[in-house]
N, C-alpha and C positions, 0 to 999 in steps of 0.2 A: 599815577602819572602816565602820560603818553610815552610809548616806547620810542626813543630816539633812533636806535638801531642804525647808527652811522657806521657803515662797514669800513674795514681797512681796505683801501683800494688795491687793485690787482697788480698794477705795475709800479716799479720803483724808478724814480727820476734819475737821470744821468747828471753827473757833476756840472755839466755846462748849461743847466737849465737857466734860461734868461730871466733877468729880474723884471718884475712887474709891480706896479704900485697897488698893493693889496687893498688899501683903503678905498680905492675907486670902485671896486667890484665885490670884494669879499663880504662886507657887512650885509649888503642887500641880498646876496645869494643865500646866505645862511638864515637870514630872517625869513626869506620866502620859502626856504626849505621846510621850516617848521609849520607854515600856515596850513597846507593840506593835511599834515599829520594831526595837528590840533583840531582841525575842522571835523575830521572823521572820528577820531578817538575821544575827543572831549567836548566839542561844541555840539555835535549831532545828538548825543544822548539828551542834552538839555533842551534842544529844539524839539525833539520827538516827545519828550516829557510834557512840554508846554502844549503840544498838539494832541495830548490825550492818549498816547501809545503806552501800554502797560510796560512795567520794568523788565519782565523776562524777555520779550522779543527785542527790546532796546539793547540790552546787554549782550544777548546772543548774536544778533545780526551786526551790530557795530563792531563786535570783536571779530566776527568772521570776515567782514570786508576789509579789515586791517591786515589780513594775511600777506598781501603783496609786499609790505615792508619787512615781514619776517623772511621772505624768500628772495631778498635782494641778491644774495650770493648766486642764486640760480640765474638771475637776469644779468649778472656781471659780464659773462662772455659775450652776450649779445651787444652790450654797450662797448666793451673793450675792443672788439674785433671789427666793428663796422662804424664808418664815418668818424667825425671828430667829436671830442668831448664837448666842445663849444656848441656844435650843431645839435647835439642831444639836449643840452640844457635849454637852448633857445626854442627848439622845436617842440619839446614836451611842455614847456610853460604855456604854449598857446592852447592846447586842449585842456590843460588844467584851468585856465581862465574861462574857457567855454563851459566846462563843467560847473564852475562856480556861478556863472551867469544863468545857466539853465536851472540850477537847484532851487532858487527862490520861486521860480515859476511853477514848480511841481508841488509846492507845499499845500496849495489849495485845491488840487485836482483829485478825482477818485484814485484810489490806490496810491496816495501820495507817499506812504511809507515804503512800499515796495519799489516804486519808481525812483525815489530818492536814494535808496540803497544801491540800486543798479547803477545810477549815474555816479555815485560816490565811489563805487568799486572801480569804475573806469578811471576816475581821478586818482585813486590810490595806485593803480598800475602805472599811470604816467608819472606820478610823484616818485615812485620807487626807481624808475628809470632815470629821472632827473637827479635824484639823490646820488645814485651811483656815478653818474657823469660829473656831478659837482665835486664829489670827493676826489675823483681821479684828475679832474681839471686842476685842482689846487696843487697837486704834486707836479704837474707840468708847468704851471705858471709861476710858482714860487721856488726859490732856492731852499735847500734843506734847513738852513738856520732860520729863515723866515717862516717856514712851515711850523717849526717848534715855537717860534715867537708868537704866531697868530693862532695856535691851537686853542688857547684859552678864550680868545676873542670869538672864534667860531662858535664855541659852545655858548658863550654869552649872548651873541646875536640870535642863535637858535632859540634860546629861552626867552629872549625879548619878543620874538615872533609868537611864541606860545602865549606869553603874557598878553600880547595884543589881542589874540583870538579869544582866549578863555577869560581874560580880565576885562578889557575895555569893551569888547563887543557884547558880552553878556550883560555888563553894566548898562550899556546903551539900550539894549533890548528891553531891560526892565524899565528904564526911564520912558521909552516910547510907548509902552503898553499900560501906563498908569491911567486910571479913569479920571476924567475931569467932571466937574459939576456933580459931585457925589450926592446920593439920595439922603435927605434928612427926614427922619420919621419922628412924629410926635404923638404922644397919647395925652390929649387935653385934660382928661379927668382922672389921670392916674400916672403910674410909673411903669416903664418897661423893666422886665427882669430878664437878664440874659444868663443862661446856664453856661458856666465856664468849666471846662474839663469834666462835665457831668457831675460836679460836686458843689461848686460854689456859685453864688449869685452876684451879679453886678447890678446895682440899682441906678436907674437913670430916668429922667423925664424925657430925654430926647436920645435918639440913636442915629448914627451916621453909618450907612451901608457903603461898602466898596468891594472891589474884587481883589482877593489875595491869592496868588498862584492858582487862579481859575476857580476858586471857591468864593461864594458870596459870604461876606462876614462884616464885622464891625471895623471901624477905622483903626482901632488899636490891635487888630490882628486876631480877634476872637471869631471863630467860625460858627456858623449855624449848625444845629444838630437836630435832625439828620441833615447832612450837607446838601447844599444846592450848588450845582456847578454852572459856571459861565463858559460857553464853548469858545474854542480858540478863534473862531471867525465872528464871534458876536461883537456888535458895535453899540447896542443900546440896551439898557437895563431899566425896567419899569416896575414899580410896586403900586398896585391899585389901592383904592380906599378900603377894599375888603381883605387886603393882605395877600392877594395873588401876585406872584412874581413872574414877570414876562421878560423874555429875551428876544429882541427884534420882533415883538408882537406875539410870540408864541409862549404859552404858559409852560413854565418849567418847575413850578412848586408853589407852596403856600406857606406863608408865615402864620403861625397860630395866633388868632385873635379871638379865641373863645371867651364868652362871658364868664367871669369868675365871681363867686360869692366873696364877700368881705372875709378877711382872715385876721387872726389874732396876732400871728407872729411869723417869723421867717421859717421856723421849723415846720409848722403846719403847712405853709405854702410850698415848701420843698417837697413834702410828701405828695401833694396833689399835682405837682408838675415834674415828676421825676424823669419823664421822657420828653420834656418840652424844652426847646432852646429859647424861643422868644415868645413872651406872653404879654398881652395887653389887658389891663383891667377894663371894666365897662367903659365904653366911649369909642368914638370913631378913631381909626388909625390914620396917621398922616400918609401922604403918598408923594411920589416924586419920580423923576426920570434922570438917569445919568447916561451921558453919551461918552463913549470912549474916544480919547484922542487918537488911539490906535489900538486895535485888538492885538492879542498875542501873535496871531497869524500875520497881521500887517506889520507888527514890530519886527518880526524875524525876516520878513521879505525885505524891509528897508535895510536891516543890518547886513544881511547876506549879499544884497546888491552892492552895498558899500564895499564889502570885502572883495567881491569880484572886480569892481572898478579899480580898487587899490592894487590888487594883484596884477591886473592887466597893465596898469601904469608901470609897476615894477618890471614886468616882462619887457615892456617897451624900452625902459631905461637900460636894462641889461644889454639890449642889442647895441646900445651906444657905448657902454662902459666896459663890458667883458672883453678882455684882450684876445689876441690871436697868437698864442705861443708857437714858436717854431716847431716845438716837439709835438704839438697837437696835430698830428698828420692825418690826412684823409685816408681812410682804410676802405678799399674796395672789396667786394664780395669775391673771395678766392675759392674756386672749386666748390661752390655751393655751401660755403661756410655759414652764411646767414641762414640758409634753409635748415642746415644741420642744427645750429644753435637754437632756432625757433622750435624745432621738433624736440630737442633735448629738454629745453625749458618747459615747453607746453606739456610734455609727457609727465614731468615731475609735478607740475602744478595740478594736472588732472588727477594724478595718483593721490596727492595730499588732500585735495578736496573730496574725492570719492571715499578715501579712507576715513576722513572726518565724519562724513554723513553716514557711513556704515557704523562707526562707533556711536554716533548720536542715536541711530535707530536701536542699537543694542541696549544702550542705557535706558531709553524710553520704554522699551519692551520689558526690561527687567524691573523698572520702577512700577509699571502697570501691574506686573505679576505680583510684586510685593503688596501693592494696594489691594488686589483681589484676595490675597491670602490672609492679610492681617487686618483689613478694614472692609473694603467692598461697599462702603457707603458714600454716596455722592457728596454728602456734607460732613464726612468724617475727617479725622486729623490728617489723613494722607490723601485728601482729595486732590491735592496739587499733582500727584503722581498718576492720576487717572487719565487714560487716553480717551478723548472725546470722539464720538462718531462723526462722520462727515467733516473731517478737518479741512482747513484751508491751506493751500500752497500757492504762494505768489498771488493771493487774493482770489484764487479759484477754488471752489468747493469740490472735494473729492468724494464721490458717492460710495465710500467704503467705510467699514467700521474702523475705529481708531487703531486697533491691533493689526488689522489687515493692511492698512495703509503703511504702517511702520515696517511690516514684513516685506511689502512691495518695495519700499525705499531701500531696505537692507539688501534685497536680492539684486536690484538694479545697480546700487552703488558698489556692492561687493564685487559684482561681475566687472564693472568698470575699473575698479581698483586692481583686480588681478590682471586684466588686459593691459592697463597702463603700466603696471609694474614690469610686465614682460618687455615692453618697449623701453622702459627706463634702464633695465639691466643691459639690454642690447646696446643702447646708445651710450651708456657710461663705460662699458667694458673696454679696457685698454686706453682710456683717456686720462689725462691728468686729474680731471674732476673726480673720476671714478676712483683713482688711486688715493686722492685726498680723503674721500668719504671712507674708504675701506681702512686706511691707516688710522683715521680718527677713531673708528669703532673697535680697532684691535688694540688700542693702547691700554696699559695696565690701569686698573681701577675704573674702567669705563662705566660700570653699573653704578658706582657711587657718584661719578661725575654726572651721569644722566639723571639720577635721583636728585642731586643737588640743583641741576638746571631746572628740573620740574618743580621742586617744592620750596626752594629757598625764598623765592619772591611770590609764592602762590597766594598766601594770605594777604599780603600788602597789595598785590595786583587786584584782588577782589575788592578791597577797600577803595582803591583808586577808581575802579569802574562804577561802584555803587554809591560812593559818598556824595557826589553831586545830586543824585536822585533822592538820597536820604535827606539832604538839606532842603530840597524843593518839595517833597511830598508833604501834604497837610498833616497836622497832628492827629486827625481822625484816622489816618492810615499808618501811624507810627513814625512819621517823619517829623521834621522841625518846622516846615512851612515858611521858610524865609524867602525873601524876594530875589529876583534875578540880580538886582543891583548888589545885594549882599553876597550872593553866590559868586559874582564876578570879582568882588574885592577879596573874599576868602580864598577861593580856589585859584584865581588868576593872578593875584598880586602877592598876598601874604604867603600862600603856599609856595609860589615860585621862589620867593626870597628864602624861605626855609630850605628848599631842596638845594639851592645854590650854596648856601652857607654849609649845609650838611655835607655836600660833596667835597667842598674845599677842606673842611676840617677833617673829614674822614680820610681823604688822600694823604694829608700831612701826618695823621696818626699812624697809618700803615707804613709810611716812609720812615717814621721814627722807630717803631718797635718791630716791624716785619709783619707779614701777613699771618703767619701761623699763630703768633701771640695776639694779634689784633682781631682775628676773625670772630671769636666769641663775643667780645664787647660790641663789635660791629653788628652782629646778628641780634643781640639782645636789645640794643638801642633802636634797631630797625623795627622790631616786632612789638615791644612793650607798648608803644603809643596806640596800638590798636585797641587797648583797653579803654582809652578815652572815648572812642566812638561807641563802645558798648555802654559806657557810663551815660553818654548823651542819649542813647536809645532807651535806657532803663530808668533814668531819673530826670525829672524836669529841672534842668540847670538854670540858674538865673542868667538872663541874657543882658550883658552889659553892652550898651550901644554908644558909639561915638557919632553923633549926628543921626541921620536916618538910614545910612547905607553901610556903615562899618560896624559889624557885629564882633566886638572884641572877644567875647567868649568863644565863639566858633572859630574866629581867626586864630586864637591861641592854640586851640585843639588842632587845627589843620597845620599850623606852623610847626608844632611839635611832631606831628605825624610826618610831614614832608621833610623836616630836618632829619628825622630818624631814617627815612627812606634814602635820602641822599647820602647819609653817613654809612649805612649798610651797603648801598649800591656800589660804593667805591671799592669795597672788598670783593664784591661779586665780579666786577670788571677786571680787577687786577688778577684774580684767580684765573679768569679766562685767558689773560695774557700769558700767565705761567704755563698753562696747559698747552697753549698754542706753540710754545717754544720746545716742546718735547719731540718734535719730528722735523721732517724736511718740508712740510707744507704749512709754514707758520701763518701766512696770510689766510689761506683757505681754512685752516683749523680754527683760527680766531673767528672768522665769519660764520663757520658752521656752529660754533658755540653760541655766538650772539643770535644767530637765526633760530636755533632750537629754543633758546631762552625766550625769545619774542613769541615763538609759536606756542609755547606753554603758557605764556601770559594771555594769549587769546583764549586758550582753554579755560583759564581761571576766570576770564570775563564772562564766558558763556555760563559756567557753573554758578557764578555769583547771582545771576538773575533767577535761576532755578531755585536756589536755596532761599533767596529773599521772598520769592512768591509763595514758597511753601511754609516758611517758618517766621515770616515777618522780619523787621529790622533787628529786633533784639536777638532772635534766634540766629539770624544771619551773622551778626558780629560774634556770637558764641562759636559758630562754625569757623569763622575766620581765625580765631585764636586756636582752635583745635587743629586746623590745617597748617598752622605754622610749625607744629611739632615734627612732622616728617622731615622738613628741611633742616631743622636743628639736628635730628638724628643722623642725617646723611653727612653732616660735617665731621662726624666721628670717624668716617671711613675714607675721607678724601685723601688722595695721594699728595704729599708735599715733598717734591723732589729737593734734594739738598742743594743742587746748583740753582734751582729757582728761588729757594729761600734766601740765598745770598744776594739776589738781585732785587730785593724788595724795594729799597729806596729809589733805584733808578726806574723801576717799572711804574712807580706811582707818581713820578714827577711830571 
């Protein structure tokens, strides 16, 4: 699931807050708040997958560019101390709209992946600022009783925005990219035999070819073996009378049409064609041409352009509907406060990024050393840990060995981290933010709390990042090979319903029995559904379909998984509320906890791609289950304050 990371706003409203009609502005604000988050964290991996980007860079970089939402606490003073909340909302929605409009134009250019990541990172920064302003604005525009009354509606509209992006848009992209006028092949003097799952045969006099998730296969979803891929920008598929397959006039492969002797039975024929996917007995093969109504590239350009237009319309409507509360006062720059806030925030962000890339280099160096000591073979079982020579950075080749480039990255980033840390300590010293951080780290049980924040959601976060790619990857790569329409229904609708119901029921369960008694059932129900994805990766499950787009089997798996996540996540958030009440910086401590949790989720997303690339999907889901154990162990050492335990019902309501 995408990290909502809606922070507790910095300021507390005064009793005389004027009344505003929340229905005129609140639904659209929170629906739009979800769109950039879902675009970067959930939609972008699916788009990049369709455009042929490998899983590991997808998970690594989409997790990294999501960091601004993890650092919203650091951006809070900048929003709170300068200008009005309304102006922040309206003026940040403009660059977000521009980012969304530019993004589809970048998908077909050289270095599309790198350029798209850069522009989305800018959008994420603007979105984080907009989110902070939105949450603070609600406190200024609504009375206390209305804030409580509309809290559930804010979460609902946020999830509706996510459903629109991950459900409807993915579904439409799948519809737009379907091939029209599919190729019909006929063997006049015999029968086609298609190897299915490298073990069984399907007997046909005719065969229809289409494109399924970029791979050329049969109309009923069986792929060629070895696979033939149809590129994201392809618009025409041609099969000649000799069996040559061409894409936009360029040969990309050959369907085996070798002359075969007569055979006595299926067993003998299987032995002679053990490595063949499609075979035609003697006689000419049929030929045909299929023209795509829209390539995958074209489909995503249309969908993302629609998204930009709709977001822009919403931004225009907000200018007319968002009120001007009297308490939302214009704040001028006082004694260089804006400059100080920018320096403070910038230094912390630079430190976090440089520390991340330093840790990344250390991990990659250690992995390469492990490969050299235990394997050392380019095609061995640990080949995924080998550092390649002349690696690429931002699309530019580096003329160094793999190990030398990582040591160079480590030296540069570690130096930058140490320098920026010096500035961070100086800028935070003696400030309320510095006191908030130091008091948070000095509280009792801090190591258990940090371990809990790191590991409690680690396995589930890995599943959330990788499961859409697992659904889309072809069966030849260990995935399930379902269409974008099915992914949209499964992840964007069925899964969202599951997480909403899980959150509601989980919150009521905690309110009834208290967090300390409820935590273990919450954790177990959250993590056990991961076994279903392991089952789907290990065994070929029967796919029950409702029409052409609703995969009931995978829908049930994702519903159970997301229900468990919502159920267990409720306990996670309530515990952070308890911890935040242990000192004098309740708002800051709560934001620190949610920010650290979101940052660790980004780490889980990065690691998910590394593990899947090395061990495949089945091995990846085994690792997921293994990595849930530390979070369960950390729960044995969590501090449960007596006064916090007594407030369980109120905290969960």
